[in-house]
C-alpha positions in Angstrom: 16.8 -6.4 13.7 17.3 -4.4 10.8 17.2 -0.7 10.5 15.1 -0.6 7.1 13.3 -2.6 4.6 13.1 -2.3 1.0 9.7 -2.5 -1.1 9.0 -2.0 -4.5 6.3 -0.1 -5.5 4.6 -0.3 -9.6 3.4 3.0 -10.9 0.9 3.6 -13.0 3.3 4.2 -16.3 4.6 0.8 -15.4 7.7 2.2 -13.6 9.3 0.6 -11.0 10.4 2.4 -7.8 12.1 0.8 -5.1 12.1 2.5 -1.8 13.6 2.1 1.5 11.4 2.1 4.6 13.1 2.9 8.3 11.8 0.7 11.0 10.9 1.8 14.2 8.5 4.4 13.0 5.0 3.2 12.3 4.0 4.2 9.0 1.4 2.6 6.7 1.8 1.6 3.0 0.5 4.8 1.8 2.3 7.3 4.1 5.5 5.6 2.5 4.7 6.7 -0.9 3.4 10.0 -0.4 7.0 10.6 1.2 8.3 9.6 -2.1 5.7 11.3 -3.7 4.3 8.9 -5.5 0.6 9.6 -7.0 -1.6 8.0 -3.9 -3.8 10.5 -2.7 -4.7 8.9 0.5 -8.1 11.3 1.1 -9.2 9.9 4.1 -5.8 10.4 5.7 -5.5 6.7 6.3 -8.9 5.7 8.3 -9.7 3.0 5.4 -12.5 5.7 4.5 -11.5 5.4 0.8 -9.6 3.7 -2.0 -7.3 6.4 -3.2 -4.6 4.2 -1.6 -6.0 1.0 -3.5 -3.0 -1.2 -4.5 -1.7 -4.4 -6.1 0.1 -7.3 -4.2 2.2 -8.7 -6.3 4.6 -10.9 -4.2 3.6 -13.3 -1.9 4.4 -11.8 1.3 2.0 -12.7 4.0 0.2 -9.3 5.5 -2.5 -9.2 7.9 -5.8 -10.2 7.3 -8.1 -6.7 6.2 -10.2 -5.5 8.6 -13.9 -4.9 7.8 -13.3 -1.8 7.2 -11.3 -2.3 4.6 -13.4 -5.3 3.1 -16.2 -2.5 3.4 -14.2 -0.2 1.3 -12.6 -2.0 -0.9 -16.4 -3.4 -1.7 -17.2 -0.1 -3.0 -13.8 0.7 -5.0 -12.9 0.8 -8.1 -10.9 -1.5 -9.8 -10.9 -4.0 -7.4 -8.9 -7.5 -7.7 -8.1 -10.3 -5.5 -4.9 -8.9 -4.9 -6.4 -5.5 -4.1 -5.6 -3.8 -0.1 -5.7 0.2 0.9 -2.0 1.3 1.1 -3.5 2.8 4.7 -3.9 -0.7 6.1 -0.4 -1.7 5.3 1.9 -1.4 8.1 5.5 -1.6 7.6 7.2 -3.9 9.5 10.6 -6.3 9.0 8.2 -9.5 7.7 7.3 -7.7 4.9 10.9 -6.5 3.2 10.8 -7.3 -0.6 7.1 -6.9 -1.1 5.7 -5.9 -4.6 2.7 -3.9 -5.2 1.6 -1.9 -8.0 -0.4 1.0 -8.0 -4.2 0.7 -8.6 -5.8 3.3 -11.4 -6.9 6.3 -10.0 -10.4 6.0 -8.2 -12.5 8.4 -10.7 
């Protein structure tokens, strides 16, 4: 088993950030982005009650299906695309090593 995985986050200025994520600690993508001081607000604290951590999944990784709460939030969010997900709902695990996401525009 790996001790860490790597994900790529493309910020709102097209800059790519390669992030190392330790495994064995239950983190979401939102928490990882915040720990690297990327501009992800996560106003609701990871409860899928806002869309301030919305990302576009650009790699072909299989992620768990969105929950009803995530679908409901995405239905109300701005800038939603077919590949939109809430970063707070993407849990870090070995299978998503190499994941590539792009930060969605701010929810204003």
